[in-house]
FITORMAR-532445 format. One line per field, with one value per atom (N, C-alpha, C, CB): z, x, y; residue in three letters; atom name; residue number from 1. Coordinates in nm, 3 decimals. Glycine has a CB too. Layout:
REM FITORMAR-532445
z <- c(Z,...)
x <- c(X,...)
y <- c(Y,...)
code <- c(ALA,...)
site <- c(CA,...)
pos <- c(NUM,...)
//
This chain:
REM FITORMAR-532445
z <- c(-0.944,-0.862,-0.734,-0.830,-0.663,-0.544,-0.415,-0.551,-0.311,-0.177,-0.105,-0.096,-0.003,0.078,0.217,0.089,0.276,0.415,0.488,0.424,0.614,0.700,0.789,0.785,0.793,0.874,0.968,0.785,1.096,1.192,1.292,1.261,1.322,1.414,1.442,1.361,1.521,1.565,1.583,1.696,1.578,1.606,1.707,1.475,1.803,1.896,1.860,2.046,1.829,1.782,1.861,1.627,1.885,1.947,1.859,1.971,1.917,1.840,1.751,1.934,1.788,1.706,1.573,1.782,1.558,1.435,1.342,1.470,1.375,1.294,1.147,1.349,1.121,0.982,0.908,0.979,0.975,0.911,0.880,1.002,0.973,0.951,0.834,1.079,0.834,0.725,0.591,0.750,0.589,0.464,0.413,0.485,0.503,0.463,0.402,0.583,0.465,0.416,0.283,0.520,0.272,0.148,0.032,0.167,0.059,-0.047,-0.107,0.007,-0.032,-0.080,-0.114,0.025,-0.143,-0.162,-0.261,-0.211,-0.220,-0.305,-0.296,-0.261,-0.410,-0.415,-0.324,-0.557,-0.314,-0.233,-0.093,-0.301,-0.086,0.041,0.138,0.014,0.090,0.182,0.272,0.104,0.233,0.314,0.448,0.237,0.467,0.594,0.706,0.576,0.673,0.777,0.848,0.715,0.979,1.058,1.160,1.128,1.171,1.265,1.351,1.190,1.473,1.547,1.473,1.695,1.477,1.401,1.448,1.408,1.575,1.625,1.735,1.676,1.754,1.857,1.997,1.842,2.085,2.228,2.303,2.268,2.416,2.496,2.414,2.550,2.436,2.376,2.282,2.484,2.281,2.193,2.077,2.271,1.963,1.846,1.821,1.720,1.822,1.790,1.649,1.892,1.562,1.422,1.401,1.325,1.334,1.318,1.172,1.382,1.147,1.014,1.033,0.937,0.950,0.950,0.811,1.053,0.756,0.624,0.571,0.529,0.468,0.395,0.264,0.372,0.233,0.110,0.048,0.135,-0.080,-0.147,-0.087,-0.301,-0.071,-0.012,-0.083,-0.011,-0.212,-0.289,-0.240,-0.437,-0.168,-0.118,0.027,-0.127,0.089,0.224,0.230,0.276,0.136,0.139,0.127,0.028,0.048,0.034,0.171,-0.067,0.246,0.377,0.478,0.428,0.476,0.572,0.553,0.556,0.430,0.403,0.469,0.251,0.466,0.533,0.684,0.499,0.739,0.882,0.919,0.924,0.837,0.863,0.856,0.764,0.763,0.752,0.877,0.631,0.928,1.051,1.169,1.077,1.175,1.283,1.289,1.266,1.175,1.167,1.197,1.032,1.221,1.251,1.375,1.270,1.371,1.488,1.602,1.451,1.724,1.836,1.810,1.966,1.863,1.844,1.938,1.863,2.047,2.145,2.221,2.243,2.326,2.400,2.478,2.493,2.493,2.572,2.499,2.612,2.368,2.292,2.254,2.367,2.276,2.241,2.090,2.300,2.045,1.903,1.890,1.845,1.771,1.753,1.800,1.607,1.855,1.894,1.843,2.050,1.827,1.783,1.758,1.660,1.715,1.689,1.581,1.819,1.484,1.377,1.373,1.241,1.360,1.345,1.200,1.445,1.135,0.994,0.983,0.906,0.929,0.907,0.761,1.000,0.714,0.573,0.555,0.497,0.431,0.399,0.431,0.253,0.457,0.497,0.649,0.445,0.717,0.863,0.934,0.910,0.866,0.934,0.988,0.836,1.100,1.166,1.197,1.296,1.162,1.195,1.266,1.067,1.338,1.393,1.346,1.547,1.330,1.306,1.434,1.181,1.505,1.627,1.589,1.735,1.622,1.592,1.720,1.536,1.719,1.835,1.792,1.949,1.868,1.843,1.703,1.863,1.646,1.514,1.398,1.507,1.426,1.320,1.333,1.325,1.230,1.232,1.244,1.103,1.349,1.373,1.344,1.520,1.255,1.216,1.275,1.062,1.326,1.379,1.362,1.527,1.356,1.350,1.486,1.310,1.484,1.609,1.607,1.633,1.608,1.604,1.723,1.599,1.835,1.952,1.925,2.072,1.817,1.780,1.671,1.734,1.646,1.540,1.560,1.531,1.682,1.709,1.633,1.857,1.582,1.508,1.367,1.500,1.320,1.184,1.182,1.132,1.098,1.085,0.984,1.041,1.022,0.934,0.860,1.014)
x <- c(1.569,1.516,1.454,1.623,1.523,1.465,1.512,1.317,1.504,1.544,1.422,1.604,1.451,1.345,1.341,1.365,1.224,1.205,1.133,1.123,1.165,1.097,1.001,1.198,0.878,0.777,0.718,0.665,0.712,0.647,0.576,0.748,0.451,0.375,0.236,0.368,0.166,0.033,-0.057,0.041,-0.186,-0.288,-0.386,-0.362,-0.426,-0.531,-0.656,-0.489,-0.762,-0.886,-1.001,-0.906,-1.106,-1.224,-1.275,-1.334,-1.308,-1.352,-1.472,-1.387,-1.552,-1.668,-1.626,-1.756,-1.499,-1.446,-1.380,-1.346,-1.388,-1.322,-1.363,-1.353,-1.492,-1.540,-1.484,-1.694,-1.479,-1.425,-1.276,-1.447,-1.201,-1.058,-1.038,-0.991,-1.112,-1.100,-1.134,-1.190,-1.234,-1.275,-1.165,-1.405,-1.103,-0.995,-0.879,-0.946,-0.844,-0.733,-0.769,-0.695,-0.891,-0.934,-0.939,-1.072,-0.975,-0.985,-0.848,-1.049,-0.742,-0.606,-0.531,-0.528,-0.602,-0.542,-0.425,-0.648,-0.317,-0.201,-0.171,-0.076,-0.154,-0.140,-0.029,-0.113,0.080,0.191,0.190,0.321,0.188,0.211,0.093,0.250,-0.027,-0.141,-0.132,-0.272,-0.051,-0.034,0.033,0.044,0.087,0.152,0.055,0.242,-0.072,-0.172,-0.215,-0.294,-0.233,-0.279,-0.384,-0.162,-0.487,-0.597,-0.614,-0.729,-0.665,-0.701,-0.816,-0.742,-0.820,-0.923,-1.065,-0.896,-1.082,-1.216,-1.205,-1.287,-1.310,-1.305,-1.303,-1.424,-1.236,-1.242,-1.218,-1.138,-1.281,-1.276,-1.320,-1.134,-1.265,-1.318,-1.221,-1.357,-1.096,-0.998,-0.961,-0.872,-0.941,-0.892,-0.750,-0.985,-0.656,-0.518,-0.490,-0.418,-0.454,-0.426,-0.276,-0.511,-0.214,-0.069,-0.029,-0.007,0.086,0.146,0.293,0.128,0.340,0.481,0.522,0.514,0.622,0.668,0.778,0.554,0.842,0.944,0.881,1.075,0.891,0.833,0.923,0.693,0.906,0.985,0.948,0.960,1.051,1.028,0.920,1.156,0.908,0.806,0.665,0.818,0.646,0.515,0.490,0.498,0.587,0.564,0.446,0.690,0.432,0.314,0.183,0.323,0.183,0.063,0.023,0.089,0.121,0.092,0.057,0.212,0.133,0.107,-0.033,0.212,-0.079,-0.214,-0.319,-0.239,-0.298,-0.390,-0.388,-0.355,-0.268,-0.254,-0.322,-0.103,-0.304,-0.367,-0.519,-0.317,-0.570,-0.714,-0.771,-0.748,-0.699,-0.743,-0.732,-0.659,-0.623,-0.604,-0.717,-0.471,-0.772,-0.876,-1.016,-0.874,-1.031,-1.164,-1.220,-1.159,-1.347,-1.406,-1.426,-1.541,-1.441,-1.467,-1.591,-1.483,-1.590,-1.702,-1.818,-1.656,-1.789,-1.893,-1.858,-1.913,-1.931,-1.916,-1.787,-2.030,-1.710,-1.588,-1.478,-1.537,-1.493,-1.400,-1.269,-1.371,-1.254,-1.128,-1.109,-1.124,-0.996,-0.959,-0.843,-0.920,-0.817,-0.707,-0.573,-0.697,-0.492,-0.355,-0.265,-0.341,-0.138,-0.047,0.092,-0.099,0.178,0.316,0.371,0.400,0.439,0.504,0.651,0.435,0.738,0.881,0.917,0.966,0.978,1.015,1.166,0.940,1.231,1.375,1.404,1.453,1.518,1.550,1.691,1.536,1.728,1.858,1.976,1.863,1.947,2.052,2.069,2.018,1.995,1.998,1.938,2.141,1.850,1.777,1.647,1.749,1.603,1.484,1.391,1.520,1.265,1.160,1.048,1.108,0.968,0.846,0.727,0.851,0.616,0.487,0.408,0.412,0.386,0.306,0.162,0.360,0.073,-0.069,-0.137,-0.136,-0.181,-0.248,-0.321,-0.146,-0.421,-0.496,-0.556,-0.405,-0.588,-0.651,-0.556,-0.757,-0.425,-0.327,-0.207,-0.281,-0.122,0.005,0.115,0.023,0.194,0.306,0.434,0.305,0.515,0.639,0.759,0.651,0.854,0.976,1.091,0.959,1.209,1.330,1.350,1.454,1.399,1.420,1.552,1.305,1.664,1.793,1.815,1.905,1.743,1.759,1.707,1.684,1.632,1.581,1.664,1.437,1.783,1.868,1.900,1.996,1.885,1.914,1.820,1.905,1.706,1.614,1.664,1.476,1.760,1.810,1.909,1.878,1.880,1.971,2.079,1.894,2.202,2.315,2.360,2.431)
y <- c(-1.845,-1.950,-1.894,-2.050,-1.808,-1.746,-1.810,-1.752,-1.732,-1.776,-1.834,-1.658,-1.913,-1.973,-1.911,-2.124,-1.918,-1.876,-1.990,-1.742,-2.004,-2.101,-2.024,-2.185,-2.070,-2.004,-2.108,-1.939,-2.071,-2.157,-2.068,-2.252,-2.104,-2.020,-2.070,-1.882,-1.993,-2.032,-1.909,-2.111,-1.936,-1.836,-1.896,-1.790,-1.818,-1.858,-1.778,-1.835,-1.852,-1.791,-1.854,-1.810,-1.779,-1.837,-1.950,-1.729,-2.063,-2.179,-2.148,-2.294,-2.049,-2.011,-1.951,-1.910,-1.917,-1.858,-1.960,-1.749,-2.088,-2.191,-2.183,-2.330,-2.175,-2.170,-2.049,-2.168,-1.934,-1.814,-1.831,-1.691,-1.891,-1.914,-2.010,-1.969,-2.119,-2.216,-2.153,-2.337,-2.066,-1.999,-1.906,-1.920,-1.830,-1.739,-1.818,-1.656,-1.928,-2.009,-2.075,-2.116,-2.126,-2.191,-2.093,-2.256,-1.968,-1.868,-1.836,-1.740,-1.861,-1.831,-1.960,-1.750,-2.065,-2.197,-2.196,-2.294,-2.260,-2.283,-2.432,-2.195,-2.496,-2.641,-2.694,-2.685,-2.622,-2.668,-2.607,-2.635,-2.474,-2.407,-2.407,-2.267,-2.429,-2.436,-2.559,-2.438,-2.657,-2.776,-2.751,-2.876,-2.631,-2.598,-2.568,-2.483,-2.544,-2.513,-2.640,-2.441,-2.630,-2.744,-2.702,-2.810,-2.785,-2.764,-2.889,-2.729,-2.874,-2.994,-3.065,-2.959,-3.198,-3.270,-3.244,-3.417,-3.212,-3.182,-3.078,-3.310,-3.001,-2.896,-2.955,-2.802,-2.883,-2.914,-2.785,-3.024,-2.770,-2.649,-2.528,-2.628,-2.412,-2.290,-2.220,-2.196,-2.260,-2.196,-2.287,-2.157,-2.226,-2.297,-2.250,-2.272,-2.344,-2.311,-2.361,-2.375,-2.268,-2.297,-2.277,-2.205,-2.371,-2.369,-2.361,-2.493,-2.299,-2.303,-2.337,-2.168,-2.429,-2.462,-2.506,-2.572,-2.442,-2.481,-2.392,-2.481,-2.444,-2.370,-2.326,-2.455,-2.198,-2.148,-2.043,-2.090,-2.024,-1.920,-1.785,-1.922,-1.703,-1.571,-1.492,-1.492,-1.510,-1.437,-1.468,-1.471,-1.579,-1.617,-1.572,-1.766,-1.507,-1.457,-1.359,-1.389,-1.265,-1.177,-1.255,-1.074,-1.362,-1.447,-1.503,-1.562,-1.553,-1.611,-1.502,-1.693,-1.394,-1.285,-1.227,-1.174,-1.221,-1.172,-1.261,-1.163,-1.391,-1.483,-1.461,-1.628,-1.448,-1.425,-1.293,-1.422,-1.190,-1.061,-1.071,-0.955,-1.149,-1.169,-1.235,-1.253,-1.333,-1.399,-1.303,-1.527,-1.228,-1.131,-1.030,-1.059,-0.994,-0.891,-0.943,-0.829,-1.073,-1.126,-1.058,-1.279,-1.021,-0.956,-1.057,-0.891,-1.008,-1.098,-1.183,-1.018,-1.304,-1.396,-1.366,-1.539,-1.297,-1.267,-1.139,-1.385,-1.112,-0.986,-0.971,-0.970,-1.078,-1.064,-0.988,-1.201,-0.970,-0.886,-0.949,-0.765,-1.080,-1.146,-1.152,-1.288,-1.100,-1.108,-1.207,-0.966,-1.256,-1.352,-1.296,-1.393,-1.386,-1.355,-1.466,-1.338,-1.437,-1.541,-1.489,-1.607,-1.580,-1.546,-1.638,-1.555,-1.580,-1.654,-1.613,-1.629,-1.711,-1.686,-1.715,-1.774,-1.617,-1.627,-1.612,-1.519,-1.713,-1.704,-1.733,-1.803,-1.681,-1.700,-1.756,-1.569,-1.776,-1.835,-1.743,-1.873,-1.617,-1.522,-1.520,-1.380,-1.608,-1.620,-1.500,-1.640,-1.426,-1.318,-1.377,-1.197,-1.323,-1.373,-1.256,-1.451,-1.273,-1.176,-1.249,-1.104,-1.175,-1.232,-1.151,-1.238,-1.220,-1.157,-1.175,-1.220,-1.067,-1.071,-1.038,-0.970,-1.127,-1.108,-1.061,-1.240,-0.937,-0.879,-0.753,-0.848,-0.717,-0.593,-0.588,-0.473,-0.704,-0.709,-0.688,-0.607,-0.687,-0.660,-0.753,-0.514,-0.751,-0.823,-0.719,-0.913,-0.731,-0.640,-0.717,-0.583,-0.665,-0.735,-0.663,-0.743,-0.743,-0.685,-0.784,-0.646,-0.730,-0.812,-0.878,-0.727,-1.001,-1.075,-1.151,-1.172,-1.079,-1.148,-1.241,-1.047,-1.218,-1.304,-1.447,-1.243,-1.464,-1.597,-1.662,-1.587,-1.612,-1.666,-1.814,-1.587,-1.864,-2.003,-2.098,-2.029,-2.047,-2.134,-2.164,-2.070,-2.088,-2.105,-2.221,-1.974,-2.318,-2.432,-2.397,-2.561,-2.419,-2.387,-2.511,-2.327)
code <- c(MET,MET,MET,MET,GLY,GLY,GLY,GLY,MET,MET,MET,MET,TYR,TYR,TYR,TYR,ALA,ALA,ALA,ALA,SER,SER,SER,SER,VAL,VAL,VAL,VAL,ARG,ARG,ARG,ARG,GLY,GLY,GLY,GLY,TRP,TRP,TRP,TRP,LEU,LEU,LEU,LEU,GLU,GLU,GLU,GLU,VAL,VAL,VAL,VAL,ASP,ASP,ASP,ASP,ASP,ASP,ASP,ASP,LYS,LYS,LYS,LYS,ARG,ARG,ARG,ARG,ARG,ARG,ARG,ARG,GLU,GLU,GLU,GLU,ALA,ALA,ALA,ALA,VAL,VAL,VAL,VAL,GLU,GLU,GLU,GLU,SER,SER,SER,SER,LEU,LEU,LEU,LEU,ILE,ILE,ILE,ILE,ALA,ALA,ALA,ALA,ALA,ALA,ALA,ALA,ALA,ALA,ALA,ALA,TYR,TYR,TYR,TYR,HIS,HIS,HIS,HIS,GLU,GLU,GLU,GLU,LEU,LEU,LEU,LEU,TYR,TYR,TYR,TYR,SER,SER,SER,SER,GLY,GLY,GLY,GLY,GLY,GLY,GLY,GLY,TRP,TRP,TRP,TRP,GLY,GLY,GLY,GLY,PHE,PHE,PHE,PHE,PRO,PRO,PRO,PRO,PRO,PRO,PRO,PRO,ARG,ARG,ARG,ARG,PRO,PRO,PRO,PRO,PHE,PHE,PHE,PHE,ASN,ASN,ASN,ASN,TRP,TRP,TRP,TRP,SER,SER,SER,SER,LEU,LEU,LEU,LEU,TYR,TYR,TYR,TYR,VAL,VAL,VAL,VAL,PHE,PHE,PHE,PHE,TYR,TYR,TYR,TYR,GLY,GLY,GLY,GLY,GLY,GLY,GLY,GLY,ASP,ASP,ASP,ASP,LEU,LEU,LEU,LEU,ARG,ARG,ARG,ARG,GLU,GLU,GLU,GLU,ALA,ALA,ALA,ALA,TYR,TYR,TYR,TYR,LEU,LEU,LEU,LEU,PRO,PRO,PRO,PRO,TRP,TRP,TRP,TRP,LEU,LEU,LEU,LEU,ARG,ARG,ARG,ARG,GLU,GLU,GLU,GLU,GLN,GLN,GLN,GLN,VAL,VAL,VAL,VAL,ALA,ALA,ALA,ALA,GLY,GLY,GLY,GLY,ILE,ILE,ILE,ILE,ALA,ALA,ALA,ALA,ALA,ALA,ALA,ALA,LEU,LEU,LEU,LEU,PRO,PRO,PRO,PRO,PRO,PRO,PRO,PRO,ALA,ALA,ALA,ALA,ASP,ASP,ASP,ASP,ASP,ASP,ASP,ASP,ASP,ASP,ASP,ASP,GLY,GLY,GLY,GLY,ASP,ASP,ASP,ASP,VAL,VAL,VAL,VAL,PRO,PRO,PRO,PRO,VAL,VAL,VAL,VAL,GLY,GLY,GLY,GLY,LEU,LEU,LEU,LEU,PHE,PHE,PHE,PHE,VAL,VAL,VAL,VAL,VAL,VAL,VAL,VAL,SER,SER,SER,SER,ASP,ASP,ASP,ASP,GLU,GLU,GLU,GLU,ARG,ARG,ARG,ARG,ALA,ALA,ALA,ALA,THR,THR,THR,THR,VAL,VAL,VAL,VAL,HIS,HIS,HIS,HIS,VAL,VAL,VAL,VAL,TRP,TRP,TRP,TRP,GLU,GLU,GLU,GLU,VAL,VAL,VAL,VAL,ARG,ARG,ARG,ARG,ASP,ASP,ASP,ASP,GLY,GLY,GLY,GLY,MET,MET,MET,MET,VAL,VAL,VAL,VAL,HIS,HIS,HIS,HIS,GLU,GLU,GLU,GLU,ARG,ARG,ARG,ARG,SER,SER,SER,SER,SER,SER,SER,SER,PRO,PRO,PRO,PRO,GLU,GLU,GLU,GLU,LEU,LEU,LEU,LEU,ALA,ALA,ALA,ALA,TRP,TRP,TRP,TRP,VAL,VAL,VAL,VAL,VAL,VAL,VAL,VAL,ARG,ARG,ARG,ARG,GLN,GLN,GLN,GLN)
site <- c(N,CA,C,CB,N,CA,C,CB,N,CA,C,CB,N,CA,C,CB,N,CA,C,CB,N,CA,C,CB,N,CA,C,CB,N,CA,C,CB,N,CA,C,CB,N,CA,C,CB,N,CA,C,CB,N,CA,C,CB,N,CA,C,CB,N,CA,C,CB,N,CA,C,CB,N,CA,C,CB,N,CA,C,CB,N,CA,C,CB,N,CA,C,CB,N,CA,C,CB,N,CA,C,CB,N,CA,C,CB,N,CA,C,CB,N,CA,C,CB,N,CA,C,CB,N,CA,C,CB,N,CA,C,CB,N,CA,C,CB,N,CA,C,CB,N,CA,C,CB,N,CA,C,CB,N,CA,C,CB,N,CA,C,CB,N,CA,C,CB,N,CA,C,CB,N,CA,C,CB,N,CA,C,CB,N,CA,C,CB,N,CA,C,CB,N,CA,C,CB,N,CA,C,CB,N,CA,C,CB,N,CA,C,CB,N,CA,C,CB,N,CA,C,CB,N,CA,C,CB,N,CA,C,CB,N,CA,C,CB,N,CA,C,CB,N,CA,C,CB,N,CA,C,CB,N,CA,C,CB,N,CA,C,CB,N,CA,C,CB,N,CA,C,CB,N,CA,C,CB,N,CA,C,CB,N,CA,C,CB,N,CA,C,CB,N,CA,C,CB,N,CA,C,CB,N,CA,C,CB,N,CA,C,CB,N,CA,C,CB,N,CA,C,CB,N,CA,C,CB,N,CA,C,CB,N,CA,C,CB,N,CA,C,CB,N,CA,C,CB,N,CA,C,CB,N,CA,C,CB,N,CA,C,CB,N,CA,C,CB,N,CA,C,CB,N,CA,C,CB,N,CA,C,CB,N,CA,C,CB,N,CA,C,CB,N,CA,C,CB,N,CA,C,CB,N,CA,C,CB,N,CA,C,CB,N,CA,C,CB,N,CA,C,CB,N,CA,C,CB,N,CA,C,CB,N,CA,C,CB,N,CA,C,CB,N,CA,C,CB,N,CA,C,CB,N,CA,C,CB,N,CA,C,CB,N,CA,C,CB,N,CA,C,CB,N,CA,C,CB,N,CA,C,CB,N,CA,C,CB,N,CA,C,CB,N,CA,C,CB,N,CA,C,CB,N,CA,C,CB,N,CA,C,CB,N,CA,C,CB,N,CA,C,CB,N,CA,C,CB,N,CA,C,CB,N,CA,C,CB,N,CA,C,CB,N,CA,C,CB,N,CA,C,CB,N,CA,C,CB,N,CA,C,CB,N,CA,C,CB,N,CA,C,CB,N,CA,C,CB,N,CA,C,CB,N,CA,C,CB,N,CA,C,CB,N,CA,C,CB,N,CA,C,CB)
pos <- c(1,1,1,1,2,2,2,2,3,3,3,3,4,4,4,4,5,5,5,5,6,6,6,6,7,7,7,7,8,8,8,8,9,9,9,9,10,10,10,10,11,11,11,11,12,12,12,12,13,13,13,13,14,14,14,14,15,15,15,15,16,16,16,16,17,17,17,17,18,18,18,18,19,19,19,19,20,20,20,20,21,21,21,21,22,22,22,22,23,23,23,23,24,24,24,24,25,25,25,25,26,26,26,26,27,27,27,27,28,28,28,28,29,29,29,29,30,30,30,30,31,31,31,31,32,32,32,32,33,33,33,33,34,34,34,34,35,35,35,35,36,36,36,36,37,37,37,37,38,38,38,38,39,39,39,39,40,40,40,40,41,41,41,41,42,42,42,42,43,43,43,43,44,44,44,44,45,45,45,45,46,46,46,46,47,47,47,47,48,48,48,48,49,49,49,49,50,50,50,50,51,51,51,51,52,52,52,52,53,53,53,53,54,54,54,54,55,55,55,55,56,56,56,56,57,57,57,57,58,58,58,58,59,59,59,59,60,60,60,60,61,61,61,61,62,62,62,62,63,63,63,63,64,64,64,64,65,65,65,65,66,66,66,66,67,67,67,67,68,68,68,68,69,69,69,69,70,70,70,70,71,71,71,71,72,72,72,72,73,73,73,73,74,74,74,74,75,75,75,75,76,76,76,76,77,77,77,77,78,78,78,78,79,79,79,79,80,80,80,80,81,81,81,81,82,82,82,82,83,83,83,83,84,84,84,84,85,85,85,85,86,86,86,86,87,87,87,87,88,88,88,88,89,89,89,89,90,90,90,90,91,91,91,91,92,92,92,92,93,93,93,93,94,94,94,94,95,95,95,95,96,96,96,96,97,97,97,97,98,98,98,98,99,99,99,99,100,100,100,100,101,101,101,101,102,102,102,102,103,103,103,103,104,104,104,104,105,105,105,105,106,106,106,106,107,107,107,107,108,108,108,108,109,109,109,109,110,110,110,110,111,111,111,111,112,112,112,112,113,113,113,113,114,114,114,114,115,115,115,115,116,116,116,116,117,117,117,117,118,118,118,118,119,119,119,119,120,120,120,120,121,121,121,121)
//
């Protein structure tokens, strides 16, 4: 059957990259788990905040992380050099907690026992 993981997080992307972000997510469409992605209904200001929240089988964590990595690797939209940034908290049924830090065009993963309070017992 498999274990589940809870993922919750966000990405900050230049609003000019919305179409690229939507395309990356659509290319990896999953009937159930893609429903965890959330976007604001219309653009405002200059930043696009994209959210993911959901419980998924652990076997699908690489599927989601690959999407996050694809977004992280998007080139800057203009000369200011801003690349996507964000943070995802991943917890599992064993009460372990990791974070995916999105910075410098990559996803950096590390254990985060200090966030164990997010795990519901």
